[in-house]
C-alpha positions, 0 to 999 in steps of 0.5 A, a space after each residue: 582508423 579501421 580498428 576504431 571503426 570496428 570497435 564502434 561497430 561492435 558496440 552498436 551491435 551489442 547495444 542493438 542486441 541488448 535492446 532486441 533481447 530486453 522485450 523478449 526477457 520481459 515477455 518471458 517474465 510476464 509469461 512465467 508470472 502468469 503461469 505461476 499465478 495460474 498454478 497458485 490459484 489451482 493449488 488454492 482451489 484444490 485446497 492445497 493451501 501450503 503450496 498455494 502460499 509458497 507460489 503466491 510468495 514467489 510472485 511477490 518476489 518479482 512484484 512486491 506491491 501486487 494487490 491481487 496477490 496480497 488479497 489471495 495470500 490473505 485468503 490463503 492464510 485464513 484457510 490455514 488458520 493463520 489469522 494474524 497473517 490473514 489480517 495483515 495481508 487484508 490490511 495491506 490491500 485496504 491501505 492501497 485500495 480502501 474501497 476493496 469490499 471483499 478485503 474489508 469483509 474478509 478482514 471483518 470475518 478474520 477479526 471476528 474469529 480472534 478473541 479479544 479484538 474490539 469490534 471495528 467502529 462504523 466510520 461516518 460517510 464523510 470519513 469513508 469518502 475522504 479515505 477513498 478519494 485520498 487513498 495511496 493509489 490516488 496520489 498519481 491521479 491528484 498529481 497529474 490533475 495538479 499539473 494540468 491545472 498549473 498549466 491552465 493557470 499559466 495559460 490563462 495568465 498569458 491570455 489575460 496579459 494580452 486581453 485575449 480571453 473574456 472573463 479571464 479573472 474568473 477562469 484564473 481564480 477557478 484554475 488557481 483554486 483547483 490547482 491548490 485543492 488537487 495539490 493538497 490532495 496529492 500531498 495528503 495522499 502521499 503523506 498518508 502512504 509514507 506515514 501510515 503508522 499502522 501495524 499488526 500484532 503477530 506474536 501470541 500473548 504479546 504484552 502491553 507495557 506502561 513504559 518502553 522497558 522489559 521490567 515495566 508494569 504489565 497492562 495486559 495482553 494483546 491478541 495476535 492479529 490486532 491492528 494497532 496505531 503506532 506513534 513512536 519507537 524507543 529502546 526496541 519498543 513501540 508506542 501503540 494505541 488499540 482500537 478500544 482506546 488503550 495505549 502502551 508500549 510493546 516489543 517491536 519484534 511482536 509487530 509487522 508494519 502494514 
């Protein structure tokens, strides 16, 4: 009995020790990341862009979805004259935060230095607004609102059953409509993130083909740094559409998904 008690006591001690140490590890990691961030920014400010790039990439190893690091990497690659990677990082920022104006302006600047890229067409106000409200970083917001309206719908149904709420029919209709709209926005935002289907051409002198095979007819070359829409994969090739309306197939190794 005594041995059993000692085993339980040992397990509880180990558990409490782990629980006590976990916050310290977390704070230590946060401090390390903050120090690395400051160091990378100092390298960037001093014009040591290679060193800044290495440390920004180290930050991504522990936080691969860090938008601020993506943006700084875009700026760093632009300074290094690596325009394809600059475009790719700016596009990653805009995928999550479409209203990030600094990334949008820097993307336009980077693309203006790449020969052969068609100018980006101005989107209509409604399209720009819709892309902003259904951006990938709004999925949780819409999902939370949908849950709130679902709870309100149940509550109104309960009060309507006991005749405790005047004009309950109107409230019920409003709650159901809001629930449907917010659920639709949450699903659209999530699907937009999962099926983004955009890539950046990283390979110099990438070839656009009329069929998914190496011996296919060459339709032209695609400048490195071009953002393309993808619609299918076959035999190591990807079907793409360019901003100027041209389409064809390209070697999958020439692309980097956003």
